[in-house]
N, CA, C and O atoms as a DFTB+ gen file, in Angstrom:
600 C
 N C O
     1  1     117.358     120.929      94.564
     2  2     117.245     122.138      95.192
     3  2     117.796     123.321      95.084
     4  3     118.966     123.484      95.430
     5  1     116.967     124.430      94.540
     6  2     117.586     125.539      94.000
     7  2     118.298     126.372      95.110
     8  3     117.753     126.688      96.168
     9  1     119.853     126.763      94.680
    10  2     120.766     127.388      95.491
    11  2     119.552     128.776      95.993
    12  3     118.566     129.121      95.342
    13  1     119.800     129.080      96.685
    14  2     119.078     130.212      97.500
    15  2     120.133     131.881      97.215
    16  3     119.712     132.995      97.528
    17  1     121.169     131.674      96.728
    18  2     122.424     132.652      96.827
    19  2     122.092     132.803      95.266
    20  3     121.202     133.563      94.884
    21  1     122.862     132.033      94.393
    22  2     122.621     132.195      93.156
    23  2     121.659     131.626      92.060
    24  3     121.815     131.967      90.887
    25  1     120.492     130.611      92.495
    26  2     119.455     130.333      92.047
    27  2     119.804     129.126      90.728
    28  3     119.290     129.000      89.617
    29  1     120.844     128.389      91.385
    30  2     121.081     127.555      90.337
    31  2     120.190     126.726      90.460
    32  3     119.393     126.752      91.398
    33  1     120.180     125.818      89.491
    34  2     118.759     124.550      90.275
    35  2     119.271     123.209      90.339
    36  3     118.748     122.146      90.006
    37  1     120.492     123.490      90.877
    38  2     121.040     122.389      91.395
    39  2     121.825     121.812      92.823
    40  3     122.802     121.292      92.283
    41  1     121.978     121.626      93.973
    42  2     122.976     121.384      94.842
    43  2     122.995     119.989      95.380
    44  3     122.117     119.127      95.369
    45  1     124.460     119.979      95.948
    46  2     124.960     118.502      96.425
    47  2     124.535     118.562      98.159
    48  3     124.310     119.680      98.622
    49  1     124.457     117.609      98.884
    50  2     123.772     117.184      99.856
    51  2     125.133     117.065     100.519
    52  3     125.683     116.032     100.138
    53  1     125.968     117.854     101.494
    54  2     127.328     117.740     101.856
    55  2     126.869     116.547     103.688
    56  3     127.521     115.559     104.025
    57  1     125.914     116.992     104.292
    58  2     125.863     116.205     105.178
    59  2     123.810     115.973     105.492
    60  3     122.921     116.776     105.210
    61  1     123.703     114.739     106.074
    62  2     122.094     115.039     106.456
    63  2     121.582     114.236     107.636
    64  3     121.803     113.027     107.715
    65  1     120.978     114.826     108.445
    66  2     120.836     114.726     110.117
    67  2     119.388     114.650     110.581
    68  3     118.606     115.600     110.533
    69  1     119.055     113.226     111.112
    70  2     117.362     113.290     111.749
    71  2     117.428     114.274     112.667
    72  3     118.492     114.434     113.265
    73  1     116.221     115.177     112.966
    74  2     116.154     116.007     113.605
    75  2     114.119     115.830     113.824
    76  3     113.228     115.256     113.198
    77  1     114.192     116.637     114.976
    78  2     112.792     116.578     115.536
    79  2     112.120     115.109     116.047
    80  3     110.978     114.683     115.874
    81  1     113.319     114.483     116.769
    82  2     112.755     113.135     117.002
    83  2     112.314     112.347     115.812
    84  3     111.357     111.574     115.800
    85  1     113.379     112.717     114.471
    86  2     112.757     111.604     113.366
    87  2     111.538     112.568     112.587
    88  3     111.067     112.108     111.546
    89  1     111.213     113.418     112.907
    90  2     110.277     114.115     112.268
    91  2     110.234     114.946     110.944
    92  3     109.343     115.183     110.129
    93  1     111.528     115.288     111.051
    94  2     112.438     116.095     109.854
    95  2     113.506     115.564     109.584
    96  3     113.956     114.717     110.356
    97  1     114.258     115.955     108.309
    98  2     115.567     115.525     108.119
    99  2     116.208     117.353     107.852
   100  3     115.727     118.236     107.142
   101  1     117.479     117.376     108.776
   102  2     118.209     118.480     108.354
   103  2     119.200     118.252     106.984
   104  3     119.729     117.144     106.898
   105  1     119.399     118.973     106.206
   106  2     120.620     118.373     105.112
   107  2     121.661     119.936     105.136
   108  3     121.252     121.081     105.328
   109  1     122.689     119.608     104.945
   110  2     123.607     120.616     104.674
   111  2     123.834     120.820     103.021
   112  3     123.965     119.708     102.510
   113  1     123.872     121.294     102.585
   114  2     123.953     121.375     100.994
   115  2     125.038     122.702     100.454
   116  3     125.383     123.761     100.977
   117  1     125.341     122.052      99.193
   118  2     126.689     122.708      98.862
   119  2     126.224     123.241      97.443
   120  3     126.111     122.221      96.763
   121  1     125.924     124.256      96.722
   122  2     125.801     124.321      95.668
   123  2     127.240     124.486      94.539
   124  3     128.232     125.061      94.988
   125  1     127.261     124.075      93.422
   126  2     128.364     123.754      92.755
   127  2     128.625     124.713      91.632
   128  3     129.617     124.441      90.956
   129  1     128.012     125.668      91.327
   130  2     127.795     126.767      91.208
   131  2     128.660     127.857      91.808
   132  3     129.521     128.581      91.309
   133  1     128.183     127.757      92.993
   134  2     128.634     129.528      93.296
   135  2     129.377     129.046      95.074
   136  3     129.699     129.948      95.848
   137  1     129.547     127.504      95.472
   138  2     130.021     126.906      96.340
   139  2     129.873     127.558      97.851
   140  3     130.728     127.766      98.712
   141  1     128.645     127.765      97.834
   142  2     127.835     128.724      98.585
   143  2     127.218     127.152      99.618
   144  3     126.784     126.104      99.140
   145  1     127.365     127.455     100.895
   146  2     126.381     126.421     101.848
   147  2     125.268     126.962     102.497
   148  3     125.273     127.971     103.203
   149  1     123.989     126.006     102.138
   150  2     122.598     126.430     103.078
   151  2     122.176     125.267     103.602
   152  3     122.864     124.281     103.342
   153  1     121.251     125.130     104.252
   154  2     120.674     124.246     105.109
   155  2     119.359     124.239     104.758
   156  3     118.684     125.268     104.774
   157  1     118.749     122.714     104.307
   158  2     117.501     122.426     104.383
   159  2     116.726     121.459     105.079
   160  3     116.963     120.254     104.997
   161  1     115.604     122.053     105.912
   162  2     114.627     120.612     106.586
   163  2     113.407     120.630     105.702
   164  3     112.711     121.508     105.193
   165  1     113.429     118.993     105.724
   166  2     112.522     118.084     104.637
   167  2     111.776     117.641     106.186
   168  3     112.217     117.314     107.288
   169  1     110.570     117.810     105.657
   170  2     109.663     117.179     106.332
   171  2     108.210     116.526     105.851
   172  3     107.490     117.129     105.054
   173  1     107.884     115.354     106.360
   174  2     106.539     114.897     105.705
   175  2     105.292     115.489     106.051
   176  3     104.924     114.997     107.118
   177  1     104.733     116.067     105.755
   178  2     103.889     117.055     106.061
   179  2     102.386     115.753     106.465
   180  3     102.128     115.080     105.466
   181  1     101.854     115.544     107.210
   182  2     100.944     114.535     107.848
   183  2      99.178     115.583     107.905
   184  3      98.857     116.623     108.480
   185  1      98.755     115.033     107.387
   186  2      96.990     115.776     107.280
   187  2      96.012     114.856     107.472
   188  3      96.127     113.634     107.370
   189  1      95.314     115.309     107.674
   190  2      94.022     114.982     108.647
   191  2      92.843     115.231     108.075
   192  3      92.675     116.449     108.013
   193  1      91.614     114.400     107.462
   194  2      90.411     114.683     106.614
   195  2      89.430     114.713     108.176
   196  3      89.479     113.854     109.056
   197  1      88.718     115.753     108.171
   198  2      87.865     116.282     108.999
   199  2      86.797     115.395     108.613
   200  3      86.608     114.885     107.509
   201  1      86.101     115.274     109.710
   202  2      84.688     114.232     109.160
   203  2      84.005     115.471     107.816
   204  3      83.623     115.173     106.684
   205  1      84.041     116.678     108.377
   206  2      82.937     117.791     107.076
   207  2      84.011     117.775     105.903
   208  3      83.815     118.670     105.081
   209  1      85.346     116.772     105.586
   210  2      85.777     116.932     104.528
   211  2      86.753     117.491     104.428
   212  3      87.600     117.057     103.647
   213  1      87.022     118.807     105.278
   214  2      88.104     119.744     105.578
   215  2      89.208     118.981     105.617
   216  3      89.236     118.091     106.466
   217  1      90.554     119.185     104.561
   218  2      92.165     118.693     105.171
   219  2      92.805     119.745     105.756
   220  3      92.838     120.907     105.352
   221  1      93.463     119.140     107.019
   222  2      94.272     120.269     107.630
   223  2      95.141     119.555     107.956
   224  3      95.017     118.337     107.827
   225  1      96.564     120.273     108.608
   226  2      97.797     119.852     108.327
   227  2      97.657     118.786     110.332
   228  3      96.803     119.121     111.153
   229  1      98.332     118.024     110.511
   230  2      98.319     117.647     111.621
   231  2      98.971     118.122     112.945
   232  3     100.200     118.168     112.994
   233  1      98.252     118.467     113.989
   234  2      99.168     118.957     114.977
   235  2      98.829     118.585     116.263
   236  3      97.745     118.645     116.842
   237  1     100.542     117.961     116.839
   238  2     100.454     116.842     117.837
   239  2      99.423     117.799     119.239
   240  3      98.673     117.302     120.079
   241  1      99.898     119.737     118.950
   242  2      99.389     120.492     120.507
   243  2      98.117     120.315     120.344
   244  3      97.461     120.237     121.383
   245  1      97.309     120.186     118.896
   246  2      95.785     120.447     119.240
   247  2      95.468     118.710     119.815
   248  3      94.418     118.376     120.363
   249  1      96.156     118.160     119.649
   250  2      96.154     116.547     120.358
   251  2      95.687     116.890     121.800
   252  3      94.620     116.678     122.377
   253  1      97.053     117.603     122.259
   254  2      97.646     117.326     123.494
   255  2      96.114     118.626     124.189
   256  3      95.639     118.261     125.264
   257  1      95.685     119.545     123.765
   258  2      94.578     120.224     123.742
   259  2      93.750     119.774     124.346
   260  3      93.237     120.068     125.426
   261  1      93.555     118.837     123.461
   262  2      91.694     117.835     123.690
   263  2      92.078     116.974     124.735
   264  3      91.165     116.772     125.535
   265  1      93.258     116.339     125.012
   266  2      93.282     115.308     125.934
   267  2      93.185     116.170     127.293
   268  3      92.312     115.848     128.098
   269  1      94.208     117.461     127.640
   270  2      94.197     118.198     128.342
   271  2      92.731     118.240     129.142
   272  3      92.576     117.873     130.307
   273  1      91.655     118.786     128.234
   274  2      90.413     119.133     129.077
   275  2      89.994     118.100     129.568
   276  3      89.298     118.198     130.578
   277  1      90.401     116.249     128.783
   278  2      89.802     115.338     129.831
   279  2      90.379     115.293     130.970
   280  3      89.770     115.323     132.039
   281  1      91.636     115.217     130.844
   282  2      91.996     115.367     132.448
   283  2      92.223     116.361     133.094
   284  3      92.917     116.064     134.066
   285  1      91.898     117.819     133.033
   286  2      91.307     118.310     134.110
   287  2      90.707     117.776     135.590
   288  3      89.754     117.068     135.915
   289  1      91.836     118.537     136.359
   290  2      91.497     117.670     137.987
   291  2      91.940     116.613     138.187
   292  3      91.556     115.881     139.099
   293  1      92.886     116.320     137.323
   294  2      93.327     115.169     137.224
   295  2      94.948     115.192     137.855
   296  3      95.671     116.187     137.807
   297  1      95.356     113.812     138.480
   298  2      97.170     114.175     138.368
   299  2      98.015     113.783     137.169
   300  3      98.979     113.036     137.340
   301  1      97.646     114.339     135.725
   302  2      98.259     114.037     134.977
   303  2      99.250     115.645     134.645
   304  3      98.946     116.838     134.667
   305  1     100.274     115.029     134.410
   306  2     101.746     116.589     134.224
   307  2     101.857     116.826     132.585
   308  3     101.745     115.922     131.757
   309  1     102.063     118.005     132.333
   310  2     102.521     118.525     131.373
   311  2     103.083     117.538     130.462
   312  3     102.751     117.380     129.287
   313  1     103.961     116.892     131.107
   314  2     105.278     116.084     130.252
   315  2     104.494     115.331     130.080
   316  3     104.097     115.239     128.918
   317  1     103.928     114.496     131.035
   318  2     102.754     113.528     130.293
   319  2     101.724     113.428     129.277
   320  3     101.327     112.473     128.608
   321  1     101.404     114.601     129.324
   322  2     100.583     115.414     127.910
   323  2     101.313     114.860     126.892
   324  3     100.862     113.915     126.245
   325  1     102.320     115.309     126.689
   326  2     103.516     115.482     125.595
   327  2     104.006     114.218     125.160
   328  3     104.067     113.798     124.005
   329  1     104.380     113.608     126.317
   330  2     104.691     112.602     125.929
   331  2     103.391     111.306     124.804
   332  3     103.815     110.590     123.897
   333  1     102.276     111.351     125.133
   334  2     101.201     110.972     124.827
   335  2     101.259     111.764     123.658
   336  3     101.462     111.203     122.581
   337  1     101.122     112.886     123.713
   338  2     101.066     113.647     121.947
   339  2     102.232     113.125     121.069
   340  3     102.171     113.094     119.840
   341  1     103.301     112.717     121.800
   342  2     104.125     112.196     120.330
   343  2     104.247     110.450     120.063
   344  3     104.839     109.791     119.208
   345  1     103.249     110.022     121.418
   346  2     102.738     108.519     120.979
   347  2     101.462     108.527     120.099
   348  3     100.994     107.501     119.605
   349  1     100.950     109.734     119.945
   350  2      99.995     109.502     119.313
   351  2     100.296     109.944     117.267
   352  3      99.708     109.660     116.224
   353  1     101.561     110.768     117.655
   354  2     101.835     111.228     116.413
   355  2     102.658     110.078     116.030
   356  3     102.545     109.855     114.824
   357  1     103.505     109.211     116.681
   358  2     104.097     107.811     116.178
   359  2     103.415     107.029     115.638
   360  3     103.596     106.482     114.550
   361  1     102.181     106.869     116.711
   362  2     101.649     105.607     115.779
   363  2     100.448     106.210     114.605
   364  3      99.619     105.456     114.096
   365  1     100.518     107.455     114.346
   366  2      99.882     107.478     112.981
   367  2     100.471     107.333     111.732
   368  3      99.989     107.016     110.644
   369  1     102.299     107.798     112.293
   370  2     103.104     107.941     111.213
   371  2     103.342     106.872     110.589
   372  3     103.482     106.780     109.370
   373  1     103.425     105.662     111.685
   374  2     103.357     104.424     111.575
   375  2     102.756     103.534     110.300
   376  3     103.180     102.529     109.730
   377  1     101.644     104.316     110.126
   378  2     100.570     104.157     109.007
   379  2     101.624     104.468     107.385
   380  3     101.928     103.978     106.297
   381  1     101.685     104.832     107.661
   382  2     102.842     105.903     106.309
   383  2     101.829     106.227     105.318
   384  3     101.806     105.811     104.160
   385  1     100.836     107.154     105.982
   386  2     100.040     107.646     105.053
   387  2     100.652     109.119     105.082
   388  3     101.603     109.597     105.701
   389  1      99.781     109.631     104.214
   390  2     100.092     111.285     104.244
   391  2      98.827     111.683     104.556
   392  3      98.639     112.703     105.219
   393  1      97.889     110.960     104.135
   394  2      96.688     111.635     105.062
   395  2      95.572     110.917     105.789
   396  3      95.347     110.006     104.992
   397  1      95.103     110.821     106.348
   398  2      94.842     110.176     107.678
   399  2      93.165     110.501     108.276
   400  3      92.784     111.667     108.377
   401  1      92.466     109.601     108.559
   402  2      91.137     110.307     108.744
   403  2      90.784     110.770     110.095
   404  3      90.993     109.778     110.792
   405  1      90.366     111.714     110.857
   406  2      90.455     112.149     112.340
   407  2      90.070     111.578     113.012
   408  3      90.066     111.830     114.216
   409  1      89.320     110.000     112.164
   410  2      88.419     109.278     113.370
   411  2      89.722     108.285     113.846
   412  3      89.740     107.806     114.980
   413  1      90.718     108.050     112.943
   414  2      92.221     107.494     113.662
   415  2      92.782     107.912     114.957
   416  3      93.046     107.293     115.988
   417  1      92.929     109.627     114.464
   418  2      93.669     110.191     115.793
   419  2      92.843     110.021     116.739
   420  3      93.334     109.850     117.855
   421  1      91.465     110.014     116.612
   422  2      90.946     109.652     117.866
   423  2      90.946     108.531     118.641
   424  3      90.821     108.491     119.865
   425  1      91.151     107.240     117.564
   426  2      91.287     106.099     118.299
   427  2      92.829     105.964     118.522
   428  3      93.112     105.340     119.545
   429  1      93.866     106.406     117.796
   430  2      95.164     106.828     118.360
   431  2      95.263     107.267     119.757
   432  3      96.215     106.776     120.364
   433  1      94.465     108.123     120.455
   434  2      94.301     108.784     121.374
   435  2      93.401     108.117     123.013
   436  3      93.352     108.533     124.170
   437  1      92.832     106.959     122.310
   438  2      92.202     106.526     123.250
   439  2      93.203     105.316     123.934
   440  3      93.218     105.346     125.164
   441  1      93.919     104.411     123.385
   442  2      95.036     103.899     124.014
   443  2      96.251     104.361     125.311
   444  3      96.293     103.935     126.465
   445  1      97.027     105.212     124.742
   446  2      97.584     105.654     125.437
   447  2      96.838     106.319     126.707
   448  3      97.114     106.073     127.882
   449  1      95.871     107.184     126.263
   450  2      95.296     107.841     127.227
   451  2      94.537     106.904     128.494
   452  3      94.465     107.225     129.680
   453  1      94.074     105.818     127.929
   454  2      93.682     104.614     129.119
   455  2      94.709     104.350     129.969
   456  3      94.608     104.155     131.180
   457  1      96.002     104.347     129.110
   458  2      97.403     103.476     130.063
   459  2      97.811     104.792     131.305
   460  3      98.368     104.699     132.399
   461  1      97.215     106.066     130.512
   462  2      97.521     107.399     131.460
   463  2      96.813     107.416     132.755
   464  3      97.238     107.187     133.887
   465  1      95.477     107.784     132.275
   466  2      94.495     107.398     133.209
   467  2      92.766     107.348     132.989
   468  3      92.109     107.994     132.173
   469  1      92.412     106.622     133.732
   470  2      91.289     105.942     133.382
   471  2      90.208     106.708     133.398
   472  3      89.401     106.492     132.494
   473  1      89.860     107.860     134.456
   474  2      89.255     108.580     134.583
   475  2      89.290     109.539     133.161
   476  3      88.387     109.710     132.343
   477  1      90.222     109.913     133.176
   478  2      90.274     110.785     131.740
   479  2      90.190     110.167     130.202
   480  3      89.907     110.877     129.237
   481  1      90.425     108.987     130.121
   482  2      89.820     107.833     129.370
   483  2      88.444     107.803     129.476
   484  3      87.858     108.093     128.433
   485  1      87.917     107.599     130.208
   486  2      86.315     107.845     130.114
   487  2      85.936     108.862     129.812
   488  3      85.176     108.894     128.844
   489  1      86.254     110.018     130.432
   490  2      85.808     111.338     129.938
   491  2      86.040     111.830     128.561
   492  3      85.236     112.666     128.147
   493  1      86.926     111.483     127.842
   494  2      87.447     111.687     126.212
   495  2      86.415     110.771     125.575
   496  3      85.633     111.193     124.723
   497  1      86.423     109.213     126.100
   498  2      85.677     108.450     125.626
   499  2      84.560     108.623     125.251
   500  3      84.191     108.153     124.175
   501  1      83.444     109.602     126.335
   502  2      82.036     109.876     126.041
   503  2      81.796     110.886     125.393
   504  3      80.655     111.332     125.270
   505  1      82.893     111.439     124.845
   506  2      83.118     112.753     123.947
   507  2      83.071     111.951     122.692
   508  3      82.147     112.140     121.901
   509  1      83.895     111.170     122.478
   510  2      84.617     110.515     121.043
   511  2      83.698     109.474     120.362
   512  3      83.333     109.202     119.219
   513  1      83.495     109.006     121.677
   514  2      82.540     108.067     120.981
   515  2      80.730     107.912     121.058
   516  3      80.079     106.957     120.635
   517  1      80.217     109.120     121.708
   518  2      79.391     109.558     121.899
   519  2      78.355     108.760     122.905
   520  3      77.234     108.373     122.573
   521  1      78.921     108.605     124.115
   522  2      77.920     107.825     124.776
   523  2      76.875     108.676     125.194
   524  3      76.992     109.854     125.533
   525  1      75.831     107.989     125.144
   526  2      74.435     108.240     125.224
   527  2      73.483     108.312     126.218
   528  3      72.463     108.990     126.337
   529  1      74.183     107.213     127.131
   530  2      72.989     106.755     128.637
   531  2      74.335     106.064     129.616
   532  3      75.503     105.935     129.251
   533  1      73.935     105.817     130.497
   534  2      74.583     105.464     131.827
   535  2      75.467     104.192     131.452
   536  3      76.616     103.901     131.787
   537  1      74.470     103.479     130.577
   538  2      74.820     102.203     130.240
   539  2      76.209     102.176     129.182
   540  3      76.920     101.205     128.924
   541  1      76.304     103.342     128.763
   542  2      77.422     103.413     127.627
   543  2      78.584     102.961     129.014
   544  3      79.172     101.898     129.210
   545  1      78.592     104.169     129.757
   546  2      79.343     104.265     130.667
   547  2      79.822     102.785     131.426
   548  3      80.894     102.180     131.447
   549  1      78.697     102.568     131.933
   550  2      78.697     101.169     132.554
   551  2      79.504     100.233     131.537
   552  3      80.343      99.496     132.055
   553  1      79.359     100.184     130.275
   554  2      80.273      99.356     129.461
   555  2      81.551      99.821     129.079
   556  3      82.326      98.996     128.595
   557  1      81.937     101.089     129.220
   558  2      83.263     101.838     129.134
   559  2      84.059     101.422     130.677
   560  3      85.262     101.172     130.757
   561  1      83.172     101.416     131.754
   562  2      83.896     100.921     133.012
   563  2      83.714      99.528     132.849
   564  3      84.439      99.050     133.722
   565  1      83.229      98.693     132.308
   566  2      83.422      97.541     132.365
   567  2      84.801      96.855     131.172
   568  3      85.551      95.902     131.381
   569  1      84.747      97.526     130.265
   570  2      85.955      97.378     129.351
   571  2      87.327      97.448     130.293
   572  3      88.233      96.617     130.363
   573  1      87.155      98.935     131.117
   574  2      88.558      98.968     131.772
   575  2      88.710      97.730     132.950
   576  3      89.698      97.117     133.356
   577  1      87.912      97.691     133.145
   578  2      87.716      96.172     134.490
   579  2      88.663      94.978     133.805
   580  3      89.764      94.484     134.050
   581  1      87.413      94.758     132.618
   582  2      88.191      93.577     132.251
   583  2      89.723      93.440     131.769
   584  3      90.377      92.402     131.869
   585  1      90.076      94.359     131.361
   586  2      91.865      95.168     130.709
   587  2      92.476      94.449     132.035
   588  3      93.118      93.399     132.018
   589  1      92.216      95.067     132.961
   590  2      92.820      94.967     134.505
   591  2      92.813      93.694     135.223
   592  3      93.547      93.488     136.189
   593  1      91.833      92.680     134.669
   594  2      92.028      91.273     135.264
   595  2      92.745      90.747     134.212
   596  3      93.436      89.798     134.586
   597  1      92.842      90.994     133.068
   598  2      93.452      90.272     131.774
   599  2      94.722      90.009     131.939
   600  3      95.359      89.453     131.044
């Protein structure tokens, strides 16, 4: 890491700490040339490959906004949505891949959303899984009922 003060091409790590719920590492560094200290924050950038082939950074807020639409009028709080967004990000990061398909993000949303609110789950699933008929909804409801009895 280059020193931002004297531009020396190396620095020594004095301290490292996990930050941002494990999503980044904060490091205190010291330059061996000028002895000045500075802080760096290292993050693993998670990228999403859209169906169109476009690659963009994963955004937890984008997940929350999409789920918020499905939860409109339901007894779901902002804290619930924030927790769901964190669960989705954790699920995706566990795959240990730098780039994940958008389809995987959608599938990672379904399980915690089903546990949060079944009506919101059906709304989201109807768009995500392209429900085209009443039978599709009936199948989704039957799946929810089956999970309740198991």
